[in-house]
C-alpha positions as CSV (number, residue, x, y, z in Angstrom):
1,M,27.4,21.7,-3.6
2,T,25.2,21.0,-6.6
3,T,23.3,17.7,-6.6
4,S,23.1,15.5,-9.6
5,P,19.7,14.8,-11.4
6,V,20.0,11.2,-10.0
7,E,20.4,12.4,-6.4
8,R,17.5,14.8,-6.8
9,A,15.3,12.0,-8.2
10,A,16.3,9.8,-5.2
11,D,15.4,12.7,-2.9
12,Q,12.0,13.1,-4.6
13,F,11.4,9.3,-4.1
14,V,12.2,9.5,-0.4
15,T,10.1,12.6,0.0
16,A,7.1,10.8,-1.6
17,L,7.6,7.7,0.5
18,A,7.8,9.6,3.8
19,H,4.8,11.8,2.9
20,W,2.6,8.8,2.2
21,R,3.8,6.9,5.1
22,V,2.8,9.8,7.4
23,E,-0.4,10.3,5.5
24,R,-1.4,6.7,6.2
25,G,-0.5,7.0,9.9
26,M,2.3,4.4,9.9
27,S,5.6,4.3,11.7
28,K,8.7,3.1,9.8
29,K,8.5,-0.1,11.7
30,Q,4.8,-0.7,10.8
31,L,5.5,0.0,7.2
32,A,8.4,-2.4,7.1
33,A,6.3,-5.1,8.6
34,R,3.5,-4.6,6.1
35,M,6.0,-4.7,3.2
36,G,7.9,-7.7,4.5
37,F,11.2,-6.0,5.1
38,D,13.6,-5.8,8.0
39,P,12.4,-3.0,10.4
40,S,15.6,-1.0,9.9
41,Y,15.4,-1.0,6.1
42,V,12.7,1.7,5.7
43,S,14.8,3.9,8.0
44,H,17.9,3.3,5.9
45,V,16.0,4.2,2.7
46,E,14.4,7.3,4.2
47,G,17.7,8.3,5.7
48,R,19.3,7.9,2.2
49,R,21.7,5.3,3.4
50,H,20.2,2.7,1.1
51,K,19.2,3.3,-2.5
52,P,15.6,2.3,-3.3
53,T,15.1,-0.9,-5.3
54,E,12.3,-1.9,-7.7
55,D,10.8,-4.4,-5.3
56,F,10.9,-1.9,-2.4
57,A,9.1,0.7,-4.5
58,R,6.5,-1.8,-5.7
59,R,5.7,-3.0,-2.2
60,A,5.7,0.6,-0.8
61,E,3.2,1.6,-3.5
62,A,1.0,-1.4,-2.8
63,V,0.9,-1.0,1.0
64,L,0.5,2.8,1.0
65,G,-1.9,3.1,-1.9
66,A,-0.2,6.3,-3.2
67,G,-2.1,6.4,-6.5
68,G,1.1,5.5,-8.4
69,V,3.1,8.5,-7.0
70,I,5.8,6.4,-5.2
71,W,6.2,4.1,-8.2
72,Q,6.4,7.0,-10.6
73,R,9.2,8.6,-8.5
74,F,11.1,5.4,-8.5
75,Q,10.8,5.0,-12.3
76,E,12.1,8.5,-12.7
77,Y,15.1,7.8,-10.5
78,D,15.8,4.4,-12.1
79,E,15.8,5.8,-15.6
80,L,18.2,8.6,-14.7
81,R,20.5,6.1,-12.9
82,H,20.7,3.8,-15.8
83,A,21.1,6.7,-18.3
84,R,24.1,8.0,-16.3
85,G,25.6,4.5,-16.3
86,T,25.3,4.3,-20.1
87,A,26.7,7.8,-20.6
88,L,29.8,7.0,-18.6
89,H,30.5,3.8,-20.6
90,R,30.6,1.7,-17.5
91,D,30.5,-2.1,-17.4
92,P,27.0,-3.5,-17.9
93,P,25.2,-2.9,-14.5
94,V,24.4,-5.8,-12.2
95,P,20.6,-6.4,-12.3
96,V,18.8,-4.2,-9.7
97,Q,18.7,-6.1,-6.4
98,W,15.0,-6.4,-5.8
99,L,15.4,-7.8,-2.3
100,P,16.4,-6.4,1.1
101,P,20.1,-7.0,2.2
102,G,20.9,-10.3,3.8
103,T,18.4,-12.3,1.6
104,G,19.4,-15.9,0.9
105,L,17.2,-18.2,-1.0
106,I,14.4,-16.6,-3.1
107,V,11.6,-17.9,-5.2
108,E,11.5,-16.5,-8.7
109,Q,8.3,-18.3,-9.6
110,E,6.0,-20.8,-7.8
111,I,3.3,-22.8,-9.6
112,A,1.1,-24.8,-7.2
113,E,-1.5,-27.1,-8.7
114,L,-4.2,-29.1,-6.8
115,T,-5.9,-31.8,-8.8
116,Y,-8.9,-33.9,-7.7
117,A,-9.3,-37.4,-9.1
118,D,-10.6,-40.8,-7.8
119,G,-11.5,-39.6,-4.4
120,A,-8.2,-37.9,-3.6
121,Y,-6.3,-34.6,-4.1
122,R,-2.8,-34.5,-5.6
123,C,-0.8,-31.4,-4.9
124,R,2.1,-30.6,-7.1
125,V,4.3,-27.6,-6.4
126,R,7.1,-26.3,-8.7
127,R,9.5,-23.6,-7.5
128,S,12.2,-21.8,-9.5
129,L,14.8,-21.0,-6.9
130,Y,17.8,-18.5,-6.9
131,N,20.5,-18.5,-4.3
132,A,21.0,-14.8,-3.6
133,G,23.0,-15.5,-0.5
134,A,26.6,-16.2,0.3
135,E,26.3,-19.9,1.3
136,P,25.4,-23.1,-0.5
137,V,21.8,-24.3,0.0
138,T,21.7,-28.0,0.8
139,R,18.1,-28.5,1.9
140,Y,14.6,-26.9,1.5
141,L,11.8,-27.0,4.1
142,V,8.4,-28.0,2.9
143,K,5.3,-27.6,5.2
144,I,2.1,-29.6,4.6
145,A,-1.0,-29.1,6.6
146,V,-4.6,-30.3,6.3
147,D,-7.7,-28.9,7.9
148,R,-10.9,-30.7,7.2
149,Y,-13.2,-28.1,8.8
150,P,-11.3,-24.8,8.7
151,H,-14.2,-22.9,10.4
152,D,-14.5,-25.5,13.2
153,P,-11.0,-26.1,14.8
154,A,-12.3,-28.4,17.5
155,G,-14.1,-30.5,14.9
156,S,-11.0,-30.6,12.7
157,N,-8.8,-31.7,15.6
158,R,-11.2,-34.5,16.5
159,H,-11.4,-35.6,12.9
160,H,-7.7,-35.7,12.3
161,R,-7.0,-37.5,15.6
162,E,-9.3,-40.2,14.4
163,H,-8.0,-40.1,10.8
164,P,-4.4,-38.9,10.9
165,L,-2.5,-38.0,7.8
166,T,0.3,-40.5,7.2
167,F,3.4,-40.4,5.0
168,D,2.5,-43.8,3.5
169,E,-0.7,-42.4,2.0
170,M,1.0,-39.1,0.9
171,D,3.4,-40.8,-1.6
172,L,5.7,-37.8,-1.3
173,E,8.2,-37.4,-4.2
174,A,10.6,-34.6,-5.1
175,V,13.1,-33.7,-7.8
176,A,15.6,-30.9,-8.5
177,G,16.4,-29.8,-12.0
178,E,14.6,-30.3,-15.2
179,G,14.4,-33.0,-17.9
180,D,17.3,-35.3,-18.1
181,A,19.2,-33.2,-15.6
182,G,16.6,-33.7,-12.9
183,E,17.8,-35.4,-9.7
184,P,15.5,-37.2,-7.3
185,M,15.7,-35.5,-3.9
186,Q,15.8,-37.5,-0.7
187,W,13.8,-36.1,2.3
188,R,14.0,-36.2,6.0
189,V,11.1,-35.7,8.5
190,K,11.2,-32.6,10.7
191,L,7.7,-32.7,12.1
192,D,5.1,-35.5,12.1
193,R,1.6,-34.7,13.6
194,D,-1.9,-35.8,12.8
195,A,-2.7,-32.9,10.5
196,A,0.7,-31.3,9.8
197,K,4.0,-32.5,8.4
198,E,7.3,-30.8,7.8
199,V,10.1,-32.3,5.8
200,W,13.5,-31.3,4.6
201,L,13.9,-31.9,0.9
202,L,17.6,-32.6,0.5
203,F,19.8,-31.5,-2.4
204,A,21.2,-35.1,-2.3
205,N,20.4,-38.7,-3.1
206,E,22.2,-42.0,-3.1
207,R,24.4,-40.9,-5.9
208,G,25.7,-37.9,-4.1
209,Q,25.0,-34.2,-3.3
210,F,24.1,-31.3,-5.6
211,P,24.0,-28.1,-3.5
212,L,22.6,-24.9,-4.9
213,Y,25.6,-22.5,-4.9
214,P,25.4,-18.7,-4.5
215,G,24.4,-17.0,-7.8
216,R,23.0,-20.3,-9.2
217,R,19.4,-21.2,-10.1
218,T,17.5,-24.5,-10.1
219,V,13.9,-25.8,-10.2
220,I,12.5,-28.1,-7.5
221,E,9.2,-29.9,-7.9
222,Y,7.5,-32.0,-5.2
223,A,4.1,-33.7,-5.0
224,Y,1.9,-35.5,-2.5
225,T,-1.6,-37.1,-2.2
226,V,-4.3,-36.6,0.5
227,G,-7.7,-38.3,0.5
228,A,-10.8,-36.2,0.2
229,E,-11.9,-37.3,3.7
230,K,-8.9,-35.4,5.1
231,W,-8.7,-32.4,2.8
232,G,-11.1,-29.4,3.4
233,Q,-12.4,-27.4,0.5
234,W,-9.5,-24.9,0.4
235,F,-5.9,-24.6,-0.9
236,Q,-3.6,-22.1,0.8
237,R,-0.2,-20.8,-0.2
238,A,1.9,-19.0,2.4
239,V,4.7,-16.7,1.3
240,R,7.6,-17.6,3.5
241,L,10.4,-16.6,1.2
242,P,10.7,-13.5,-1.1
243,T,8.7,-14.4,-4.2
244,R,8.5,-12.7,-7.6
245,R,5.5,-14.5,-9.0
246,L,3.0,-17.0,-7.5
247,T,0.5,-19.0,-9.6
248,V,-2.2,-21.3,-8.1
249,R,-4.2,-23.8,-10.2
250,L,-7.2,-25.9,-9.3
251,N,-8.1,-28.8,-11.5
252,F,-11.5,-30.4,-10.9
253,P,-14.0,-32.6,-13.0
254,A,-16.2,-30.1,-14.8
255,A,-19.2,-32.4,-13.9
256,F,-18.8,-31.3,-10.3
257,D,-19.8,-27.8,-11.3
258,P,-17.2,-26.2,-9.1
259,Q,-17.5,-22.6,-7.8
260,V,-14.2,-21.1,-6.7
261,W,-13.2,-17.8,-5.0
262,G,-10.0,-16.5,-3.4
263,V,-9.1,-14.8,-0.1
264,E,-5.9,-12.9,0.7
265,T,-4.8,-12.8,4.4
266,S,-2.2,-10.5,5.8
267,L,-1.3,-9.2,9.2
268,A,-3.9,-6.5,8.9
269,A,-6.9,-7.9,6.9
270,E,-8.6,-10.7,5.1
271,V,-10.0,-9.6,1.8
272,P,-10.8,-11.0,-1.6
273,V,-7.8,-11.6,-3.9
274,R,-7.2,-8.4,-5.8
275,T,-7.3,-10.0,-9.3
276,P,-9.9,-12.3,-10.7
277,L,-9.5,-16.1,-11.2
278,E,-9.4,-17.3,-14.8
279,R,-11.4,-20.4,-15.7
280,H,-11.2,-22.7,-18.7
281,E,-12.3,-26.2,-19.5
282,E,-10.2,-28.9,-21.1
283,D,-11.0,-32.6,-21.6
284,G,-13.9,-32.6,-19.2
285,R,-11.9,-30.7,-16.5
286,A,-12.6,-27.3,-15.0
287,I,-9.2,-25.5,-14.5
288,F,-9.0,-22.3,-12.4
289,E,-5.9,-20.2,-12.3
290,W,-4.8,-17.2,-10.3
291,S,-1.5,-15.3,-10.2
292,T,0.1,-12.4,-8.4
293,D,3.4,-10.6,-8.7
294,S,5.7,-9.7,-5.7
295,P,3.4,-11.0,-3.0
296,L,4.2,-9.7,0.5
297,L,6.2,-11.8,2.9
298,N,4.0,-13.7,5.3
299,A,0.9,-13.1,3.2
300,R,-1.4,-16.1,2.7
301,Y,-3.5,-16.7,-0.4
302,R,-6.4,-19.2,-0.1
303,L,-8.6,-20.5,-2.8
304,E,-11.9,-22.0,-1.6
305,W,-14.6,-23.9,-3.5
306,R,-17.8,-25.7,-3.4
307,F,-19.1,-28.4,-5.7
308,R,-22.7,-28.3,-6.9
309,G,-22.8,-31.2,-9.4
310,P,-23.6,-34.9,-9.0
311,G,-20.9,-37.3,-7.8
312,A,-18.7,-34.7,-6.1
313,P,-17.4,-35.2,-2.6
314,S,-19.5,-33.4,-0.1
315,Y,-18.0,-31.0,2.5
316,A,-20.7,-32.1,4.9
317,E,-20.1,-35.8,4.1
318,F,-17.7,-36.3,7.0
319,A,-19.1,-33.5,9.3
320,P,-21.3,-33.7,12.4
321,A,-24.8,-33.0,11.0
322,E,-25.8,-30.6,13.7
323,R,-22.8,-28.3,12.7
324,N,-23.4,-28.0,9.0
325,G,-25.7,-24.9,9.2
326,D,-23.0,-23.1,11.2
327,R,-20.3,-23.9,8.8
328,R,-22.2,-22.7,5.8
329,A,-23.1,-19.4,7.4
330,S,-19.5,-18.1,7.9
331,H,-18.4,-19.9,4.7
332,Q,-20.8,-17.7,2.7
333,M,-19.7,-14.5,4.4
334,R,-16.0,-15.3,3.9
335,G,-16.8,-16.2,0.3
336,I,-18.0,-12.7,-0.6
337,G,-15.0,-11.1,1.1
338,I,-16.3,-10.2,4.6
339,V,-13.4,-10.1,7.0
340,Q,-13.9,-12.7,9.7
341,R,-13.4,-12.6,13.5
342,G,-9.7,-13.2,14.4
343,S,-8.4,-10.6,12.0
344,D,-6.4,-7.8,13.6
345,L,-8.3,-5.3,11.4
346,L,-11.5,-5.8,13.4
347,R,-9.6,-4.8,16.6
348,Q,-8.2,-1.5,15.2
349,R,-9.8,1.9,15.5
350,A,-10.6,3.1,12.0
351,R,-9.0,6.2,10.6
352,H,-11.3,9.2,10.1
353,F,-11.6,10.8,6.7
354,Q,-10.1,14.3,6.2
355,L,-13.2,15.9,4.6
356,P,-13.7,17.4,2.2
357,R,-10.1,16.8,1.0
358,E,-10.7,13.0,1.0
359,E,-14.2,13.2,-0.5
360,A,-13.3,11.0,-3.5
361,Q,-11.9,8.3,-1.3
362,A,-14.9,8.5,1.0
363,R,-17.3,8.1,-1.9
364,E,-15.4,5.2,-3.3
365,T,-15.5,3.4,0.1
366,V,-19.2,4.0,0.4
367,D,-19.7,2.6,-3.1
368,A,-17.8,-0.5,-2.2
369,L,-19.8,-0.9,1.0
370,L,-23.1,-0.6,-0.9
371,A,-21.9,-3.1,-3.5
372,S,-21.0,-5.6,-0.7
373,L,-24.4,-4.9,0.9
374,R,-26.2,-5.9,-2.3
375,R,-24.2,-9.2,-2.5
376,L,-25.1,-9.9,1.1
377,E,-28.8,-9.4,0.5
378,D,-28.6,-12.0,-2.3
379,L,-27.4,-14.5,0.3
380,H,-29.6,-13.9,3.3
381,D,-32.9,-12.4,4.3
382,F,-32.0,-9.6,6.8
383,S,-35.5,-9.0,8.2
384,K,-34.0,-7.2,11.2
385,G,-32.0,-4.8,8.9
386,V,-28.3,-5.1,8.2
387,G,-25.2,-2.9,8.5
388,L,-21.7,-3.1,7.2
389,A,-18.6,-1.2,8.3
390,A,-15.5,-0.5,6.2
391,P,-13.1,-2.7,8.3
392,Q,-15.4,-5.7,7.4
393,I,-14.4,-5.3,3.8
394,G,-10.7,-4.8,4.5
395,R,-10.6,-1.0,4.8
396,S,-9.6,0.7,8.1
397,V,-11.5,3.9,7.6
398,A,-14.5,5.3,9.4
399,A,-17.4,4.6,7.1
400,A,-20.4,2.4,7.5
401,V,-23.8,1.8,5.8
402,V,-27.0,0.6,7.5
403,R,-30.1,-0.7,5.8
404,P,-33.2,-0.3,8.0
405,P,-35.6,-3.3,8.6
406,D,-37.9,-1.7,6.1
407,R,-36.4,-3.0,2.8
408,A,-37.9,-0.1,0.9
409,A,-35.8,2.4,2.8
410,E,-32.5,3.6,1.5
411,P,-29.4,2.6,3.4
412,V,-28.1,5.2,5.9
413,V,-24.5,6.3,5.2
414,L,-22.3,7.2,8.2
415,L,-18.9,8.9,7.8
416,N,-16.7,9.6,10.8
417,P,-19.6,8.8,13.2
418,R,-19.6,9.0,17.0
419,I,-22.3,8.6,19.6
420,V,-22.9,11.9,21.4
421,G,-26.0,11.0,23.4
422,E,-28.2,8.1,24.4
423,S,-31.3,7.3,26.4
424,G,-31.3,5.7,29.8
425,D,-33.9,3.1,28.6
426,R,-32.3,0.0,27.3
427,D,-33.3,-3.4,26.0
428,E,-31.6,-6.8,25.4
429,Q,-31.9,-8.5,22.0
430,Y,-30.0,-11.1,20.1
431,E,-27.5,-9.8,17.6
432,G,-25.5,-11.4,14.8
433,C,-22.4,-10.2,13.0
434,L,-21.4,-10.7,9.4
435,S,-17.8,-11.3,10.7
436,F,-19.0,-13.9,13.2
437,F,-22.1,-15.2,11.5
438,D,-22.1,-18.7,13.0
439,Y,-23.5,-17.5,16.3
440,R,-26.0,-15.0,17.9
441,G,-25.6,-13.3,21.3
442,L,-27.7,-11.2,23.7
443,V,-26.6,-7.6,23.8
444,K,-28.0,-4.8,25.9
445,R,-28.2,-1.4,24.1
446,P,-30.0,2.0,24.5
447,L,-33.3,2.4,22.8
448,R,-32.3,5.8,21.3
449,I,-28.9,7.2,20.4
450,E,-27.8,10.6,18.9
451,V,-25.0,10.2,16.4
452,E,-22.8,13.0,15.1
453,H,-21.5,12.2,11.6
454,A,-20.1,13.9,8.5
455,R,-21.4,14.7,5.1
456,H,-19.0,14.4,2.1
457,D,-18.4,18.1,2.1
458,G,-17.2,17.9,5.7
459,A,-20.2,19.4,7.4
460,R,-21.2,17.7,10.7
461,V,-24.8,16.7,11.5
462,I,-26.5,15.0,14.4
463,T,-29.1,12.3,13.7
464,S,-31.3,10.5,16.2
465,F,-31.9,6.7,15.8
466,E,-34.4,4.7,17.7
467,R,-35.0,1.0,18.6
468,A,-33.9,-1.3,15.7
469,M,-31.9,1.4,13.9
470,A,-30.3,2.5,17.2
471,R,-29.1,-1.1,17.7
472,L,-27.9,-1.5,14.1
473,V,-26.1,1.9,14.0
474,A,-24.5,1.3,17.4
475,H,-23.3,-2.1,16.3
476,E,-21.5,-0.5,13.2
477,I,-20.0,2.3,15.2
478,D,-18.5,-0.4,17.6
479,H,-16.9,-1.9,14.5
480,L,-15.2,1.4,13.7
481,E,-13.9,1.6,17.2
482,G,-12.4,-1.9,17.1
483,R,-15.1,-3.5,19.2
484,L,-17.3,-6.6,18.6
485,Y,-20.8,-7.3,20.0
486,V,-19.4,-10.2,22.1
487,D,-17.4,-7.5,24.1
488,R,-20.8,-6.1,25.2
489,M,-22.4,-9.3,26.2
490,N,-23.1,-10.1,29.9
491,A,-20.4,-12.4,31.3
492,E,-23.1,-15.0,32.1
493,S,-24.5,-15.0,28.6
494,N,-23.6,-17.7,26.1
495,L,-23.4,-17.5,22.4
496,V,-26.1,-19.5,20.5
497,P,-25.1,-21.5,17.4
498,V,-27.1,-20.2,14.4
499,A,-28.6,-23.7,14.0
500,D,-30.2,-23.4,17.4
501,Y,-31.3,-19.8,17.0
502,H,-35.0,-19.7,16.3
503,Q,-35.6,-16.0,15.5
504,T,-34.1,-15.9,12.0
505,G,-36.4,-14.1,9.6
506,R,-38.2,-12.3,12.4
507,P,-37.8,-8.6,13.4
508,W,-36.8,-7.6,16.9
509,D,-39.7,-7.3,19.4
510,Y,-40.4,-3.9,20.9
């Protein structure tokens, strides 16, 4: 039986999807998790039991990095599908369902703004909601959390036990609808802890109820206040409902000279946000804005900042003085996009390049590593030398660069490396890690290693490294195998906080 152009286009889309999924080494379940879909949904699309949707195609393209192929195949299918509907003079089509089946409430747009004034932060969140489900929505869950020292959980816990967040100080208010049609929303406490609150915003008040019925839209807006002594220098948005567009704004006094950057956290990585922040000044205020379309479910987007001008609240103002050096160290690494300890990406074995077929991708990854290395050397004096592996910049591929202790030497590039030989002689030295830069630890390693690695053309070579370079290279190869230096430490050894480490700026002793 002859297939129609629409069916052929759908088949081509599915073929491209399956090809790139296999190319990236993902199962259907893994791809579904990365895309934020139900695990069975990818199977249904690949099995042609569900037609692809625009949102599905966008997310598949973003996760698989297919160079636009998946998105192009969807557009070809979508154009033919709509063209056929017009030719048959059918009723106007229902807008393409951009969400997986069974979806209820969705966020068509979120605008979250954080404003600092008079020693406190005021958070205001505006969400445009659409009920795509089959039941009326009568309440909306809001989660509020503070973390004064995000890189020091124990310190934060102590601080918030002594200075708990209270509903009285928060002055929480919420409204549904816009303008004269806006209705104040009552709220009910679901969780009340020192540093975290959860409340149900009710589509109701003393005048009655106003549920959001299936197929209807509304806007809700809520706001609350937190003092600067309880709010760390970060503002995070978590995508808990399917969302079409997310916008985040920070509004600070320009006199504070704020410096702002963004980090995206997913199940697999922590990387800089993929689009730049926009900044403008207005009436003595510095306003930063960042937006993204169709963010993945469960993704987290965090804007962080520091103030350099006079009169600004100090991050260290309420912190134990002996810990300030530690906090700044990891804060700087995170700020330039170095994936930090705790990310699943640092515990995965990196995928080897297929060379020379993937030469362009390998070169692009090396360029990105070298660019990050240059930014690192602007922040810190790496007298012992420094290395950087692709997983540390959010890429699970087998590439690393190592700059020797001699600053005049060119960085060594390692593609698909593996240790094929090592000396019996070993020594124990303190190591640090860019993904765990608050501490140093004693690690025993061989004084010489032989490493087999690839050139861009696919040829394999073996290079011998000794002493400092042997340690640096072995450290980076560990990263590519999903291992951290703490895994190699003696069980009796303790990590040393960087503030107590006295060998910074000095080469290793041999």
